[in-house]
Legacy VTK file of the C-alpha trace (Angstrom):
# vtk DataFile Version 3.0
C-alpha trace
ASCII
DATASET POLYDATA
POINTS 81 float
-29.148 28.763 -90.486
-31.142 30.840 -88.023
-27.974 32.665 -87.040
-27.314 33.601 -90.681
-30.886 34.871 -91.101
-30.561 36.913 -87.909
-27.198 38.277 -89.036
-28.650 39.245 -92.420
-31.617 40.945 -90.737
-29.304 42.890 -88.422
-27.129 43.983 -91.362
-30.146 45.166 -93.344
-31.497 47.033 -90.304
-28.087 48.657 -89.776
-27.930 49.733 -93.421
-31.437 51.200 -93.208
-30.534 52.978 -89.975
-27.384 54.455 -91.535
-29.404 55.628 -94.537
-32.004 57.277 -92.311
-29.355 59.028 -90.205
-27.530 60.407 -93.250
-30.579 61.433 -95.295
-32.785 63.414 -92.980
-33.428 66.168 -95.529
-36.886 67.207 -96.619
-37.913 66.546 -100.190
-40.787 68.356 -101.910
-43.038 66.180 -104.061
-45.370 67.806 -106.567
-48.421 66.051 -107.978
-50.528 68.307 -110.195
-50.982 71.408 -108.053
-50.326 69.825 -104.635
-46.945 69.912 -102.949
-46.022 67.569 -100.098
-42.784 68.064 -98.197
-41.544 64.964 -96.376
-38.229 63.456 -95.280
-36.456 61.255 -97.832
-36.637 58.052 -95.701
-40.390 58.500 -95.206
-40.946 58.893 -98.937
-38.836 55.837 -99.716
-40.673 53.842 -97.048
-44.056 54.722 -98.519
-42.873 53.913 -102.047
-41.471 50.570 -100.826
-44.748 49.611 -99.135
-46.779 50.640 -102.192
-44.444 48.579 -104.373
-44.886 45.557 -102.113
-48.664 45.876 -102.208
-48.853 46.261 -105.973
-46.344 43.463 -106.541
-48.284 41.210 -104.191
-51.555 41.897 -105.990
-50.018 41.357 -109.444
-48.476 38.045 -108.372
-51.803 36.978 -106.884
-53.627 37.933 -110.067
-51.165 36.012 -112.227
-51.337 32.972 -109.930
-55.149 32.939 -110.020
-55.133 33.355 -113.808
-52.663 30.505 -114.221
-54.696 28.252 -111.928
-57.890 29.091 -113.794
-56.249 28.381 -117.149
-54.818 25.049 -116.024
-58.143 24.049 -114.410
-59.942 24.906 -117.659
-57.454 22.828 -119.659
-57.809 19.923 -117.200
-61.596 20.099 -117.522
-61.339 20.092 -121.341
-59.034 17.073 -121.232
-61.374 15.209 -118.878
-64.389 15.884 -121.125
-62.693 14.510 -124.240
-61.932 11.169 -122.571
LINES 1 82
81 0 1 2 3 4 5 6 7 8 9 10 11 12 13 14 15 16 17 18 19 20 21 22 23 24 25 26 27 28 29 30 31 32 33 34 35 36 37 38 39 40 41 42 43 44 45 46 47 48 49 50 51 52 53 54 55 56 57 58 59 60 61 62 63 64 65 66 67 68 69 70 71 72 73 74 75 76 77 78 79 80
């Protein structure tokens, strides 16, 4: 199993490396009146990390909300007994 995980990791790293080597162009990004020029792989890396952080926080928020709701329901059930 470890060999398969290592093989998958190597394949993903190779695909990322091939993408970086073939897409080394600069891309201008405009936000209101500011323009940032950066390489495509750098932009995609930043967007990926931001997506991971926001996804992680949303999942954490939903998990805490679910736990709070189930704890509240368990407390209500215990009080009616």
